[in-house]
C-alpha positions as CSV (number, residue, x, y, z in Angstrom):
1,M,-38.6,-21.0,-16.8
2,K,-37.1,-19.9,-20.1
3,K,-34.1,-22.1,-19.8
4,S,-33.1,-25.2,-17.8
5,R,-31.2,-24.7,-14.5
6,A,-28.7,-26.9,-12.9
7,A,-30.1,-28.8,-9.7
8,A,-24.6,-14.1,-8.1
9,G,-10.4,10.7,-7.2
10,T,-7.1,9.2,-8.4
11,A,-6.5,6.1,-10.4
12,G,-7.2,2.9,-8.4
13,R,-4.2,0.7,-7.4
14,P,-4.1,-3.1,-7.5
15,G,-5.5,-4.6,-4.4
16,A,-6.3,-8.0,-3.0
17,R,-7.4,-10.8,-5.3
18,A,-11.2,-11.1,-5.6
19,P,-12.6,-14.5,-4.7
20,H,-13.3,-17.2,-7.3
21,G,-12.2,-15.2,-10.3
22,G,-13.8,-11.9,-9.5
23,K,-12.2,-8.7,-10.6
24,A,-9.4,-7.0,-8.7
25,P,-10.2,-3.4,-7.9
26,Q,-10.5,-1.4,-11.1
27,G,-12.5,1.6,-10.0
28,Q,-11.1,5.0,-9.1
29,E,-10.2,5.9,-5.5
30,S,-12.9,8.2,-4.1
31,W,-13.3,9.9,-0.7
32,L,-15.9,8.5,1.6
33,Y,-17.3,10.9,4.1
34,G,-19.8,11.0,6.9
35,D,-20.0,8.9,10.1
36,H,-21.7,5.8,8.7
37,A,-19.8,5.4,5.5
38,V,-16.4,6.1,7.1
39,L,-16.8,4.0,10.3
40,A,-18.2,1.1,8.3
41,A,-15.2,1.2,5.9
42,L,-12.8,1.3,8.9
43,A,-14.6,-1.8,10.3
44,N,-14.2,-3.7,7.1
45,P,-11.0,-5.8,7.2
46,R,-11.1,-6.1,3.4
47,R,-10.4,-2.4,3.0
48,K,-7.0,-1.0,2.3
49,L,-6.8,2.5,3.8
50,R,-4.9,5.4,2.2
51,R,-5.8,8.5,4.3
52,L,-8.1,9.4,7.1
53,V,-8.9,13.1,7.6
54,V,-10.8,14.3,10.6
55,T,-11.4,17.4,12.6
56,R,-10.0,17.4,16.1
57,A,-13.4,18.0,17.6
58,K,-14.8,14.9,15.8
59,F,-12.0,12.7,16.9
60,D,-12.1,13.9,20.5
61,A,-15.9,13.1,20.6
62,F,-15.1,9.4,19.9
63,D,-14.8,7.2,22.9
64,P,-11.3,6.1,23.8
65,D,-11.7,2.6,22.6
66,L,-12.8,3.8,19.1
67,Q,-9.9,6.3,19.1
68,G,-7.4,3.6,19.8
69,H,-8.9,1.2,17.2
70,I,-8.8,3.9,14.5
71,Q,-5.2,4.7,15.4
72,S,-4.3,1.0,15.2
73,L,-5.5,1.0,11.6
74,I,-4.3,4.4,10.2
75,A,-2.8,7.6,11.5
76,P,-5.5,10.3,11.4
77,E,-4.7,13.6,9.8
78,F,-6.3,16.6,11.6
79,F,-7.9,19.2,9.4
80,D,-10.2,22.1,10.1
81,K,-13.7,21.8,8.5
82,D,-12.9,24.1,5.6
83,A,-9.7,22.3,4.7
84,L,-11.5,19.0,4.9
85,A,-14.4,20.2,2.8
86,A,-11.9,21.3,0.1
87,L,-11.0,17.7,-0.5
88,L,-14.5,16.7,-1.2
89,P,-17.3,17.4,-3.8
90,E,-19.0,20.8,-3.3
91,N,-21.6,20.8,-0.5
92,A,-20.6,17.3,0.7
93,I,-22.0,16.8,4.2
94,H,-18.9,15.3,5.8
95,Q,-19.7,15.5,9.5
96,G,-16.0,16.3,10.2
97,I,-14.6,13.0,8.9
98,A,-13.4,11.6,5.5
99,L,-11.6,8.5,4.4
100,L,-9.7,7.6,1.2
101,P,-9.7,3.8,0.8
102,A,-8.6,1.7,-2.1
103,P,-11.6,0.3,-4.1
104,L,-12.9,-3.0,-2.9
105,A,-12.1,-6.2,-4.9
106,E,-15.1,-7.0,-7.1
107,P,-16.7,-10.4,-6.8
108,A,-18.1,-12.3,-9.7
109,I,-21.5,-14.0,-10.4
110,E,-19.7,-17.3,-9.8
111,D,-19.2,-16.3,-6.2
112,L,-23.0,-16.2,-5.6
113,P,-24.8,-19.2,-4.0
114,G,-25.5,-21.7,-6.8
115,A,-28.2,-24.2,-7.6
116,E,-26.5,-26.9,-5.5
117,E,-27.0,-24.8,-2.3
118,T,-30.3,-25.3,-0.7
119,E,-30.6,-22.1,1.2
120,P,-32.9,-19.4,-0.4
121,A,-31.1,-16.5,-1.9
122,V,-32.1,-13.1,-3.5
123,V,-29.8,-10.9,-5.6
124,A,-30.8,-7.6,-7.1
125,V,-30.0,-6.5,-10.7
126,L,-30.2,-2.9,-11.7
127,D,-31.0,-2.1,-15.4
128,Q,-29.4,1.3,-16.0
129,V,-30.3,2.9,-12.7
130,T,-28.0,5.9,-12.9
131,D,-28.7,8.1,-9.8
132,P,-26.0,7.4,-7.2
133,Q,-28.4,8.3,-4.3
134,N,-30.9,5.8,-5.6
135,V,-28.2,3.1,-5.9
136,G,-26.9,3.9,-2.4
137,A,-30.4,3.7,-1.0
138,I,-31.0,0.4,-2.7
139,L,-27.8,-0.9,-1.2
140,R,-29.0,0.1,2.2
141,S,-32.3,-1.7,1.8
142,A,-30.4,-4.7,0.4
143,A,-28.4,-4.9,3.6
144,A,-31.5,-4.6,5.7
145,F,-33.3,-7.4,3.9
146,N,-30.5,-10.0,3.3
147,V,-30.0,-9.5,-0.4
148,K,-26.8,-11.3,-1.3
149,A,-25.4,-8.9,-4.0
150,L,-26.2,-6.0,-6.2
151,I,-25.4,-6.5,-9.9
152,V,-25.0,-3.5,-12.2
153,P,-23.8,-3.0,-15.7
154,D,-20.4,-1.3,-16.2
155,R,-22.1,1.3,-18.4
156,H,-25.1,3.4,-17.4
157,S,-24.4,2.8,-13.7
158,P,-22.8,5.4,-11.3
159,P,-19.3,4.9,-10.0
160,V,-18.8,4.2,-6.3
161,T,-18.3,7.7,-5.0
162,G,-18.8,9.4,-1.6
163,V,-22.3,10.4,-2.7
164,L,-23.3,6.8,-3.3
165,A,-21.5,5.5,-0.2
166,K,-23.2,8.1,2.1
167,A,-26.6,7.2,0.8
168,A,-25.8,3.5,1.4
169,S,-25.0,4.4,5.1
170,G,-22.4,1.7,5.4
171,A,-24.0,-1.0,3.3
172,L,-21.3,-0.6,0.6
173,E,-19.1,-2.6,3.0
174,T,-21.6,-5.5,3.5
175,V,-23.4,-6.0,0.2
176,P,-21.1,-7.0,-2.7
177,V,-21.5,-4.9,-5.9
178,I,-20.9,-7.0,-9.0
179,R,-20.2,-5.0,-12.2
180,V,-20.8,-6.8,-15.5
181,G,-19.9,-5.9,-19.0
182,N,-22.9,-7.5,-20.6
183,L,-26.1,-7.5,-18.6
184,S,-27.8,-10.0,-20.9
185,R,-25.0,-12.5,-20.4
186,A,-25.1,-11.9,-16.7
187,L,-28.8,-12.8,-16.6
188,D,-28.0,-16.0,-18.5
189,Q,-25.4,-16.8,-15.9
190,L,-27.8,-16.3,-13.1
191,A,-30.3,-18.7,-14.8
192,D,-27.5,-21.3,-15.0
193,R,-27.0,-20.9,-11.3
194,G,-30.6,-21.6,-10.5
195,Y,-32.0,-18.1,-10.2
196,W,-35.5,-17.2,-11.4
197,R,-35.3,-13.8,-13.0
198,I,-38.2,-11.6,-11.9
199,G,-38.5,-8.2,-13.6
200,M,-40.4,-5.5,-11.8
201,D,-43.0,-4.0,-14.1
202,G,-46.0,-2.0,-12.9
203,K,-48.1,-3.5,-15.8
204,A,-47.4,-7.1,-14.9
205,D,-50.4,-9.5,-14.2
206,K,-48.9,-11.0,-11.1
207,T,-47.9,-9.4,-7.8
208,L,-44.4,-10.1,-6.5
209,E,-45.9,-12.2,-3.8
210,Q,-47.6,-14.4,-6.4
211,A,-44.6,-14.6,-8.7
212,A,-42.1,-15.6,-6.0
213,Q,-44.3,-18.3,-4.5
214,G,-42.4,-21.6,-4.2
215,L,-39.2,-20.3,-5.6
216,Q,-35.8,-20.7,-3.9
217,K,-33.5,-18.4,-5.6
218,V,-34.5,-15.1,-7.1
219,A,-32.8,-12.4,-9.2
220,L,-34.9,-9.3,-8.8
221,I,-34.5,-6.9,-11.7
222,L,-35.3,-3.2,-11.4
223,G,-35.4,-0.8,-14.3
224,S,-34.2,2.8,-14.6
225,E,-35.8,5.7,-12.8
226,G,-37.9,6.9,-15.7
227,K,-38.2,4.2,-18.3
228,G,-38.3,1.1,-16.2
229,L,-37.0,-2.2,-17.7
230,R,-35.6,-2.1,-21.2
231,H,-37.4,-4.3,-23.7
232,L,-34.4,-6.7,-24.1
233,T,-34.0,-7.0,-20.4
234,A,-37.7,-7.8,-19.9
235,E,-37.4,-10.5,-22.5
236,K,-34.7,-12.2,-20.5
237,C,-37.0,-12.4,-17.4
238,D,-38.7,-15.6,-16.5
239,L,-41.5,-13.7,-14.8
240,L,-42.7,-10.1,-14.5
241,A,-44.2,-8.9,-11.3
242,K,-45.6,-5.7,-9.8
243,L,-46.1,-4.2,-6.3
244,P,-49.8,-3.8,-5.3
245,I,-49.9,0.0,-5.1
246,G,-53.1,2.0,-5.1
247,P,-54.5,3.7,-8.2
248,Q,-53.7,7.2,-6.9
249,I,-50.0,6.9,-8.0
250,E,-48.6,5.3,-11.1
251,S,-45.3,4.2,-9.8
252,L,-42.7,4.4,-7.0
253,N,-39.2,5.7,-7.0
254,V,-36.9,2.8,-7.8
255,S,-35.2,2.8,-4.4
256,N,-38.6,2.8,-2.6
257,A,-39.8,0.0,-4.9
258,A,-36.6,-2.0,-4.2
259,A,-37.1,-1.7,-0.4
260,I,-40.6,-3.0,-0.5
261,A,-39.7,-5.8,-2.9
262,F,-36.7,-6.9,-0.8
263,Y,-38.9,-6.9,2.3
264,E,-41.5,-9.0,0.5
265,L,-38.9,-11.6,-0.5
266,D,-37.3,-11.7,2.9
267,R,-40.6,-12.5,4.7
268,P,-40.6,-15.9,6.5
269,G,-42.0,-18.6,4.2
270,R,-42.0,-16.4,1.1
271,L,-39.2,-18.4,-0.6
272,T,-38.8,-22.2,-0.4
273,G,-36.7,-22.9,2.6
274,K,-37.1,-19.5,4.1
275,K,-37.8,-19.7,7.9
């Protein structure tokens, strides 16, 4: 290891305090749309809800229990499809429902499991991944394979919008997104909290399976869609690793690579203490 570790719309309004010194909501309010994104946000008790817009046909198709639950949270506004679509980005596939929530409070790296905690943990770090659909798909895979958080730089990362939330298919409500001003400093903080920083690089000597053997806490770092890891980010990594793909293709889309890497790290016995 490179350093010792101790034995992760409209202007936003102030919301609930973030835990352990994390940031209060600072992002812009943005419409969420589509069944998965909206229903997951409605089910999240940490969400402050502003408006719920739905077609009458969509609302009537819900079972009575869900209708009653929604009405206990917020009064729905009934719009026709065209009026609803006018609130959203062009060509948004809204499925007849849209929600305007306040941004979630942002946690901090200090909220992640630390070196003193014996359970294995994986966090993902994105190095200038800018496509919102890729980031949303990575969040969805992170939720599927027990990744504790997604860490992204403030700059060169997409804002949390309806496009990202729809691609995440509800995972935005379950996987914390930690935005950091300085990615290099964040990687140092992760090291201090006991995380081995593994950068994904197709030219690495070791596979991810080999690199992760015997580790307990991993920060998996994925580079941008075209250029991969930046040189300075790669220098911060304790290890570089690759996925064992065939020679017919040079690389995978970053969201596909993330899904495979998360699965690999979530396999029983892959990390120390993983059952």
